[in-house]
N, C-alpha and C positions, 0 to 999 in steps of 0.2 A: 478546477482542481478535482482530481479523482482520488477518492478515499480508498485506502488499501482494504480490500475485502479479505475476510478471514480465510476464504478458500483459495485465494491466489498466492498468498504468502507461503513459501516453502515450510514444511513441517520442522525441519532441523533449525531453521532460522528462528522460528517461534520458540522452540524448545530452548535454544541458546539465550534468547532474550528473557524467557521466564527464569532460567537458572541465574542469570546475571542480576535480574531484579530481585530474586529471592536472596541472593548473597547481599545485595545492598540493603534489603529489609532486615536481614539478620544483623548486619553491622550497625544499622540504626538502633535496633533493639539493644544491642550490647553497649552502645554509646549512651543511650538514655538510661539504661540500668546503672551504668557507672556514675553518671551524673546524679541520679537519684540516690545511689548508695552514699555518695559524698554528702549530700544534703541530709540524709537520714542519720548518718553517723555524727554529723555536725550538730544537728538539733537534738539528738538523743531519743527520738521518738520511733523506736524500732518497731513496735507492735502495730501502731496505728497507720504507718505509711508504707510498709513494705508490700502489701498486696495491691494497694492503689498504684504504686510505682510499677509493679509487674504488669498490671492491666493496661495502664497508659502506654507503657513501652511496647507491649504486644500489639495494641491497636495501631499505634503510630508506625511501627515497622511494617505491619500488614498493609496499612494505607499507602505508605510510600512505595512498597513493592508493587501493589496493584495499580497505583496511579502510573508509575513509570512503565510497567508492562503494557497497560492498555494504551498509553500515549505512543509507545514505540511500535506496537503491532497493529493497532486499530481493531476494528471488529467489535465483537460483543464484550463489553467491559465487565459484565457480571462474571462470565466464565473465565476470562483472562485474569481478572483480579483475584478470583478464588484460587486459580492454579498458581499464580505467582506467590500468594500468601501461603499456599500449601508447601511450596518449595522453601519458603522462609521458615515455616514451622519445622519442616523436616531437618533443615540445617541446624536450627537451635536445638532440636531434640538430639541430634547426633552429637553435638558439642556437649550437651549436658549428660551424656552417657559416660563421661570420664569417671573412672573409679573414685569412689568417695561420696557419690550422690546416691543415698539409699532410697529416698522416696521421690517419685516423679508424679506430682499432683499438678499436671498442667492442662487439664481439660478446659477450664475457663479461659486461661490465656490463649490457648489454641483456638477456641471459638471466637474470641475477640480479635485475634490476628486474622482469621478468615473473614470476619465481618468487616474489619478495616480494609482488607484487600478487596472485598466486593464493593464497598463504598468508594474506595480509591479507583478501582477499575471503572466503575460507572462514571465517575467524574472525569477520569482521564480520557475515556472514550468519547465523552461529549464535549470536551474542551477543544476549541478550534486551534489548529496549528497555524502559526503565522508564517 
C-alpha cells in the first residue's frame, strides 16, 4: 500500500478537504455548545459551567476537523490538523460576528481548537487505513 505523500496530492484537493473538515468541526462545536447549553440551563449552574463547555466544545471540534483532514489527505498530521482547525476557528469567528455580539474573548478557545486539531491530525495521520 502506497501512502499518499503530501507533495503528490493536488493543492486544490487538499484545500477543499481542509475546508470541508473545518465546516464539520464548526458544526461539531455548535452541536456540543447546544447540548451544553441545554444542560447548563437545566441545572441552573450558569457561571461554573459555561467556560468549561466552550473549552470542551472548541477542543472537540478542532480534534474532529484535524483527525478527518489528516485521515483524508495523509502526510504531516501536525500541519494538516492545525490548518483544518484554523478553518474551523475562522468559520466560528465569522458566524459570531453577527450583530449583537459586543465582546469577542475567544483567544483561549481558539488555542484549544488548534491544539485539538494538532492532536487529531497527528492521531489521524498515524492511524492505519483498512
